[in-house]
C-alpha positions in Angstrom: 28.7 80.4 80.6 30.6 81.8 77.4 31.0 85.8 76.7 27.8 86.4 79.0 29.7 84.6 82.0 32.7 86.9 81.5 30.2 90.2 81.4 28.7 88.9 84.5 32.0 88.3 86.2 32.8 92.1 85.7 29.2 93.5 86.4 29.9 94.0 90.0 33.0 96.2 89.8 31.3 97.9 86.7 28.4 99.0 89.0 30.9 100.2 91.4 32.9 102.5 88.8 29.5 103.8 87.4 28.3 104.4 91.1 32.0 106.4 91.5 31.4 108.5 88.3 28.0 109.4 88.9 28.2 110.1 92.6 31.5 112.1 91.9 29.6 113.7 89.1 26.7 114.9 91.0 28.9 116.2 94.0 30.6 118.4 91.4 27.4 119.5 90.1 25.7 120.0 93.2 28.8 122.1 94.7 28.6 124.0 91.5 25.0 125.2 91.9 25.2 125.5 95.6 22.8 122.7 96.6 24.8 122.4 99.8 23.2 125.4 101.1 19.7 124.6 100.4 18.3 123.0 103.4 15.2 120.5 103.0 14.5 119.6 106.4 16.5 119.1 109.9 19.6 120.0 108.6 19.3 117.5 105.3 20.5 119.6 102.1 19.4 119.3 98.9 23.1 117.9 97.9 23.2 115.2 100.6 19.6 114.3 99.7 20.8 113.4 96.1 24.2 111.8 97.0 22.5 109.8 99.7 19.4 108.6 97.2 22.3 107.9 94.4 24.0 105.9 96.9 21.1 103.9 98.1 19.9 103.2 94.1 23.2 101.8 93.4 23.4 100.0 96.7 19.9 98.2 95.5 21.1 97.7 91.9 24.1 95.7 93.6 21.9 93.7 96.3 19.8 92.7 93.2 23.0 91.7 90.8 24.4 89.6 93.8 21.0 87.9 94.8 20.5 87.3 90.9 23.7 85.6 90.3 23.5 83.5 93.5 24.7 80.0 92.9 24.8 76.8 94.6 28.1 75.0 95.4 28.2 72.6 91.8 27.6 75.5 89.7 30.0 76.2 87.0 33.5 78.2 88.0 32.4 81.2 86.2 29.3 81.4 87.7 30.7 81.0 91.1 33.2 83.5 90.2 30.4 85.9 88.9 28.4 85.8 91.8 31.4 86.3 94.7 32.6 89.4 92.6 29.1 90.9 92.4 29.3 90.4 96.3 32.8 91.9 96.4 31.6 94.7 94.2 28.6 95.2 96.6 30.9 95.3 99.5 33.2 98.2 97.6 29.9 100.2 96.9 29.2 100.0 100.7 33.0 100.8 101.9 33.6 103.4 99.3 30.1 105.4 99.4 28.7 105.3 102.5 30.7 108.3 103.9 27.8 110.2 102.0 25.7 110.1 105.3 28.8 111.8 107.2 30.9 113.5 105.4 30.8 117.9 104.1 29.8 117.9 101.0 31.7 120.7 99.5 34.8 122.2 100.5 
């Protein structure tokens, strides 16, 4: 792996950063336009639905990335490091953003 390996090493946490920016931006947009007051069904608001959908999209992309970078024990160091960093990024996405299921959207 060369320059591509370094890009793959950063991919997991770059995805986390993108998820942070997108979810925070859409939280702000939804609060501004009152999406937290529009109920879809069973107490689920438009705001919560779009935040959960975005979370699930980033979770799926993170899982795909981790599976795509999966390596064996004899793989080069940078390949293994990229795989482990993708797993850490995936865990960070879950830890940081799973609260979209429970916390209030707008204060």
